[in-house]
C-alpha positions in Angstrom: -4.7 -26.4 -27.4 -1.2 -25.2 -28.4 -1.8 -26.4 -32.1 -5.1 -24.5 -32.1 -3.4 -21.5 -31.0 -0.7 -21.6 -33.6 -3.4 -22.0 -36.2 -5.4 -18.9 -35.0 -2.4 -16.8 -34.6 -0.7 -17.8 -37.8 2.5 -19.6 -36.6 5.1 -19.9 -33.8 6.5 -16.4 -34.3 3.6 -14.5 -33.2 3.2 -16.9 -30.2 6.8 -16.1 -29.0 6.0 -12.4 -29.5 3.0 -12.8 -27.2 5.2 -14.4 -24.6 7.7 -11.5 -24.8 4.8 -9.0 -24.4 3.4 -10.8 -21.5 6.7 -11.0 -19.8 7.1 -7.2 -20.2 3.6 -6.5 -19.0 4.3 -8.7 -15.7 7.6 -6.7 -15.1 5.6 -3.4 -15.3 3.0 -4.7 -12.8 5.7 -5.8 -10.4 7.2 -2.3 -10.1 5.3 -0.2 -7.2 5.5 3.6 -6.8 7.1 4.9 -3.6 3.8 5.7 -2.2 2.3 2.4 -2.9 5.4 0.7 -1.3 4.9 2.7 1.9 1.2 2.0 2.0 2.0 -1.7 1.5 4.7 -1.7 4.3 2.3 0.2 6.7 -0.4 -2.6 6.0 1.9 -5.4 6.6 3.8 -4.0 9.5 0.6 -3.1 11.5 -1.2 -6.3 10.3 -4.0 -4.6 8.3 -3.5 -6.6 5.1 -6.1 -9.2 6.4 -8.8 -6.7 6.9 -11.6 -5.3 4.5 -11.2 -1.8 3.0 -13.5 -0.4 5.4 -11.8 -1.9 8.5 -8.5 -0.7 7.4 -9.9 2.9 7.1 -11.6 2.7 10.5 -8.5 1.5 12.3 -6.4 4.3 10.4 -8.7 7.0 11.6 -8.8 5.9 15.2 -5.2 5.4 15.2 -4.5 8.8 13.8 -7.0 10.4 16.1 -5.7 8.9 19.4 -2.2 9.8 18.1 -3.3 13.5 17.7 -5.1 13.4 21.0 -2.0 12.0 22.8 0.2 14.7 21.3 -2.3 17.5 21.9 -2.8 16.5 25.6 1.0 16.1 26.2 1.6 19.4 24.7 -1.1 21.0 26.8 -0.1 19.4 30.0 3.6 20.3 29.3 2.8 23.9 28.6 0.4 24.2 31.5 2.8 22.9 34.1 5.7 24.7 32.5 3.9 28.1 32.7 2.9 27.6 36.4 6.5 26.7 37.6 8.0 29.6 35.9 5.8 32.3 37.6 
């Protein structure tokens, strides 16, 4: 197989160049942007990496909705009781 590749590519020099090019492409693929890294950490920390894409979206929507409602009701109840006790 390697001999056939050498014949097709024209020698050992081009195969070495291809190996170097493959190594550079692998290094570029290993680097993640800041946002991709945060998304990856979110998926691993919460345990979403084993779910399908639609299950992850559904879980995220429900999680953020419940967090919003919790903060909203906490703020409402705090402001309601605070305003009654001041008067």
